[in-house]
C-alpha positions, -999 to +999 in steps of 0.1 A: +067+502+445+044+477+461+013+495+473-025+496+457-050+524+453-086+522+447-108+548+429-145+545+437-177+569+417-199+574+450-223+594+425-228+564+403-258+547+401-247+514+405-222+525+434-226+500+463-207+498+493-210+463+503-197+459+464-164+484+477-156+463+508-160+429+488-134+443+465-110+455+490-112+420+509-106+407+475-072+422+466-064+416+503-071+378+498-049+381+467-019+393+486-026+435+475-042+451+501-054+483+491-040+508+513-062+540+502-095+543+483-102+574+467-140+583+467-152+605+441-163+630+432-155+641+471-115+633+470-090+643+449-079+623+417-044+613+426-018+630+404+015+614+392+033+629+418+010+619+448+013+583+434+049+579+430+054+598+466+030+570+483+049+539+462+014+530+447+021+499+419-015+494+412-042+517+406-076+502+404-104+523+394-139+509+398-164+533+379-178+541+347-158+548+317-163+589+319-149+587+356-120+564+345-110+590+319-109+615+345-090+592+366-064+583+341-060+619+328-052+628+360-024+604+369-006+608+335+028+602+337+030+580+366+042+545+354+023+522+375-001+496+366-037+503+360-063+479+365-101+490+351-127+470+368-165+468+354-177+496+379-205+519+356-232+514+329-214+505+296-178+491+308-164+492+275-127+498+283-132+468+311-147+445+284-117+451+260-090+445+290-112+416+308-139+404+286-169+394+306-154+384+337-166+393+374-151+418+395-139+389+414-124+371+387-103+401+376-091+409+409-077+376+413-061+370+380-042+402+385-031+399+416-020+363+408-003+369+374+003+403+367+003+408+327+002+445+308+001+460+279-002+495+264-037+502+242-044+526+213-065+556+220-082+583+197-070+617+202-087+650+192-068+683+209-060+678+244-087+649+246-075+613+253-104+583+243-097+548+254-131+539+244-139+563+217-154+598+207-185+608+194-185+637+176-221+658+165-256+663+172-266+630+189-240+634+216-270+653+231-285+620+240-257+616+264-279+636+287-311+618+281-292+592+296-282+609+328-316+620+334-331+584+331-300+579+358-316+605+383-352+592+375-361+634+367-388+616+346-406+650+340-375+668+327-370+636+306-407+637+289-409+671+286-374+686+279-345+660+272-360+638+252-378+668+229-347+685+225-322+655+217-348+647+189-345+679+172-311+682+176-304+642+161-331+654+130-322+690+127-287+701+137-255+705+118-248+674+106-212+660+109-188+645+080-152+630+075-130+651+049-126+632+018-159+609+025-192+614+010-222+622+033-227+639+068-239+618+101-260+635+134-224+618+149-194+603+137-177+574+164-142+568+162-126+538+180-093+526+185-082+494+170-050+478+167-032+498+140-059+520+130-090+538+137-126+523+129-147+549+118-187+547+115-213+573+109-246+572+133-281+578+113-310+595+122-332+604+090-359+593+101-381+591+139-378+557+136-339+559+138-341+585+163-362+559+187-338+534+174-309+557+189-328+564+225-333+530+229-293+521+225-287+551+247-309+542+275-294+505+273-262+511+280-246+508+247-244+537+220-228+516+195-263+492+186-279+524+171-285+529+133-250+532+115-230+532+086-193+516+081-165+545+072-138+526+074-104+530+091-078+552+090-052+568+112-063+604+109-098+615+103-108+653+098-142+665+110-162+689+088-195+704+094-211+736+089-215+738+126-193+765+145-186+740+170-190+705+176-204+683+203-179+656+221-184+623+239-146+614+255-155+581+266-191+593+273-182+627+286-189+659+272-165+683+253-163+700+222-140+707+192-141+726+162-145+718+124-113+710+107-102+693+138-085+656+139-095+623+150-059+609+157-050+570+164-025+574+197-011+556+224-021+553+258+007+568+283-004+541+308+000+502+319-034+486+316-037+454+334-051+428+308-066+398+321-071+382+285-050+361+266-039+373+232-065+348+217-097+365+233-085+398+219 
């Protein structure tokens, strides 16, 4: 297999055709010309069968964490190498693999000296998160961020923000079995041998506003939170009938009693950082 395919999200607020053209040029300069550009959401995400049949060896993804997750899910079972490029708002998976390097530097390194590794994940039911899972009413702030991206100011001010505040302060909260306390949301992120767990807090309007700022600034992890330690599994508890989830920023849901589990990624990721930088 020698081919390179590139997935881009044309619906992203940060999409720029000139940037995509530059990325394609950088691959060609590095001796790995792009054979196909898959343009989301219009084009169908490639399956492992298609990637195998077309002889693809590198699948590059220039998109946000949510689109990246969808692309990885579609390609599950293909054993080529995945190159994550920072093409979204938070780019948390790209940061984990490449630090703060630019697309140009990442592509140059990947073409010159390809090194891959498997990543740990957070799994809950059929969902796999490469960055992390948020569970609870605070997930309503994802809609605030999406409306802000679309500049839907009227809906943001009169509908989405008031609803997010109401859910954060009064919605059924979420906890972890064996831990005291419940929270507007639980966050689980994969680490080297465990899950890092924390509870987001929103007991006052000030903390809710702090969450809003964190969401709108692009990194939800900056919101008020309590460290809940580490574990390889964590069972969610709540009085709610169902619990809202964000899987790498994409909405889903689960039931009380479902368990967050440390897993192993089904893909080989190109990593441009040295062991000392991880």
